[in-house]
C-alpha positions in Angstrom: 9.9 -12.5 43.3 13.4 -12.7 44.6 16.0 -11.0 42.5 13.5 -9.1 40.4 12.6 -6.0 42.4 9.9 -4.7 39.7 8.1 -8.3 40.0 8.0 -8.8 36.3 11.8 -10.4 35.7 10.5 -13.8 35.3 8.3 -12.9 32.4 11.0 -11.0 30.9 13.5 -13.7 31.4 10.8 -16.0 29.5 10.7 -13.6 26.6 14.6 -12.9 26.6 15.1 -16.7 26.1 12.1 -16.8 23.4 13.7 -14.1 21.6 17.1 -15.7 21.9 15.9 -18.8 20.4 13.8 -17.4 17.8 14.6 -13.9 17.0 13.0 -13.9 13.6 9.6 -14.4 15.1 7.8 -10.9 15.0 5.3 -12.1 17.3 7.4 -12.7 20.1 9.0 -9.0 20.0 5.5 -7.7 19.8 4.2 -9.8 23.0 7.4 -8.8 24.7 7.0 -5.2 24.2 3.1 -5.2 25.0 4.4 -6.9 28.2 6.5 -4.4 29.2 4.4 -1.7 28.4 1.3 -3.0 30.5 3.7 -3.0 33.4 4.9 0.7 32.7 8.4 0.0 31.7 8.7 2.8 28.9 12.5 2.5 28.7 12.4 -1.3 28.4 9.7 -1.2 25.9 11.9 1.2 23.9 14.7 -1.1 24.4 12.5 -4.0 23.2 11.4 -2.0 19.9 14.9 -0.9 19.0 16.2 -4.5 19.3 13.2 -5.6 17.2 13.7 -3.3 14.5 17.5 -4.1 14.3 17.2 -7.7 14.2 14.4 -7.4 11.6 14.4 -4.1 9.9 12.1 -5.1 7.0 9.3 -5.9 9.2 7.2 -2.9 9.0 5.0 -3.6 11.8 7.7 -3.4 14.5 8.6 0.1 13.2 5.3 1.3 13.1 4.5 0.2 16.6 7.9 1.7 18.0 7.2 4.9 16.1 3.5 4.8 17.4 4.9 4.3 21.0 6.5 7.4 20.9 3.9 9.5 19.5 1.3 8.2 22.0 3.8 9.3 24.8 4.1 12.7 23.2 7.5 12.5 22.1 7.3 13.9 18.4 11.1 14.3 18.0 11.8 10.4 18.9 8.7 9.5 16.8 10.1 11.4 13.8 13.6 10.0 14.4 12.3 6.3 14.5 9.9 7.0 11.5 13.2 8.2 9.5 15.1 5.5 10.3 12.5 3.1 9.1 12.5 5.1 5.7 16.1 4.4 5.3 14.9 0.7 4.8 12.8 1.7 1.8 9.7 -0.1 2.8 7.3 -0.7 -0.1 5.4 2.5 -0.9 2.1 1.0 -0.2 3.1 0.1 3.3 4.2 3.6 4.3 1.8 5.4 2.6 -0.8 3.4 4.5 0.8 4.8 7.7 0.1 8.5 6.3 -2.2 9.5 9.1 0.6 8.6 11.5 3.0 11.0 9.7 0.6 13.9 9.8 1.2 14.4 13.3 4.8 14.7 12.7 
């Protein structure tokens, strides 16, 4: 595609417009990050998750997926940092205790 050397710029452009119009839609952020991940754009996935948790800090699903990404990539230090940022928002105890399996690896 012209102007998009990685070939995925059109999809990215669509998602950028979507989050610009409906930035509180958790589903858009998830789909956006999934698209970037499918295409191997790890730094862009991180950027999407970081933006998502900044805009929607009370949405546990976004934090979990962000921290899980880092864990899957073997980046334990970054996974812990994301998890600690999440805990600063004091999620409901039930929510983060459900994620106990995740924290055991950190």
